[in-house]
N, C-alpha and C positions, 0 to 999 in steps of 0.2 A: 488921724484927718478920716473925717465922718466923712464921707460920698451923700450925702441925698440921692437917694435911690431914683428919682423921678428923672435925676442928669444921667445915669449913666443906666439905667435897666428899661428896659425895652417891653412894650407890652405881649403876652405876646395873642395873636390874633385868631392863629386857627382853633377848629375846635374838637373837645374830648366828650365822647360818650362810649357809657355801657348799656350793653341789652345782654338780659339775665332771661331765660325762659326754662320751666321745671314744666313739664307735663307724663303724664299717664294718663292709661286707660285709650279706649278704643272706641269710643263715642255708647251708641246703643248696644255696641255689639261687644258681648263678654269673650269675644275668640282673642284669641294671638293679643293679649294685650301686651303695648311695648311702654316704655318709661325711655324718657328725651331729659338730657339736663346737658345748654348750651349756656357759652359764656362767651361774650364775642367783646371785645375793648379796640374803637379806633382812633385814631389820633391825625387831623386832617382835616383840613374841607372837603376833600376831592372823594373820601370814601364812605366807604355802607356800612351802617350793622347788621350781622349776619342775626335776621329774627322771624326764617322760617329752616324747620328743621324737618325732614320727610323720614319717614321709617317705612319698608312697604314689610308684607308679611307675605311668607305663599299661598296661594289660595290651595283654600282645600279640596281634593276632588269628591263631590258626590259622584256616586252609582245612581245612576235612574230607577225606577223601580222596575222589578221585572215586568214583561210582558205578558197582563193578565187578556188577552183579545187576539183574536185572531182575526182576519181581515176573509172577505170571499168578496170576487166583484163579478157581477151577472152582469151579462150579459146577455142582447134578445137576437134574433136573428129574423128575419121574415125573408123565403125564399120561396123560388118556384121551383114542383119538382120537375127533375131533371130531364132534358128531354123533351121540354112542355113551356107554352111562351103560357102568360100570364099577364093582362092588364096591369097595371098597376096596382103593387100591392099594399097592405096597409103599414103604416107606419109601426114602427119599436112603441111608439108612446103610447099606443092604442093600448095593448096588453098588461097584466096584471100578473104578478109573480109574488109569490110569497117562498120565505125563506124561515123552516122550521130548526131551530137551535136544540140541542143538545139537554135542557130546560126545558123543553116541550115549546119553547114562544114560540108564537109565528111573527112572522117580521115581513109586513109589506114591502114589495120593491118594485115600483113604477117599470119596467118597460125602458129600455136604454141600452142603442144599437154601440157605444160607447164604452157602457158599463156602469153599475153603481156599486160603491164600494159598500160593503155588509157588514158593517164588528158584530164580530161571535166572541161566545166563549169559547177555551179549547173544549173539542169534544167532537158528539155527533152532528151531521145537520142532514138535510135536503131540501133540494131547490123543487116548487113545486109552481106547474104555469095552470094559468085560469083555464076547470074542466068548458068554459062554457066560451069558446074564442065569438070573440065578433065576427059576426058576417063579414065574408069576403070580396072583395068589391065583382061587381057585374061583368060576370063571364068569368069567375075563379068559383073553388070552390075549399073549404079547408079540408086538408089531408090527416094532419095530427104534427106533432111534435119529441121531438127529442132531445136531452142534455146531455152533453158528455162526462167522462169521468165527471170530472171535477166537484161534477154536481149533484155530489151525496158521498155520505162518507161511507158506504157501504164497503167494504173488501173490493180491492182488486178482481179482476180486471171488470164491474162493473163501477165499482169507484173509490178513490183517493185515499181512504183509511180515513179516521178522524183528522181534525185539524190541529195543529200547534196550537200555544202561543205563539203571536208574534210571527205563526206562518201568513204568506198569502195565497190564496190562487184564485181559478179563472174560472166558473163556469158559464159555457154558451149553451142557450138554448133556442130550438130552430123550431118557426111553426112552418112548416110545408101545404102548399098553396098548389092545387090544381088546377090549369088550364084549360079542363077537358069539356067547359060547359059550353053547350049551343049554348050562340047567343042569337034571341030572335030577330 
């Protein structure tokens, strides 16, 4: 006896799906080329097809280029000669300094009481204060200026020697004023 299929067979109400992916390459970058081949099949209504494949490659460490500059921090101070009284003193920003590097290039530096960073090539350097300082406030007289050992690449004890690539030094230039002028 032949039984018709429609009487004993039931229709299968579940989905069947297949996903396949094959991909090679790493976009625009030719490093770390990887390939993936995935196959995923499901059966049933509440299952998902895996269509995401992820590969990761170790990051290549690139060394930064070697330091080709040094940094000199120039600080300008304005002070009264010890033991004297001075009226208000000029601000550090009223002074112009310059740094001459190993190549003979002169780099102008505006005075700053907190410091100005000056990038330099490695080697010799000197810091100069403006030879004609501005007149001081009434009741003061400019006496002179000094630079500490960080202001020159002369050999110690007057200087700090040549500056090296990646090195950071501090130069403090101080202008001294006298308050001994009689105020009329």
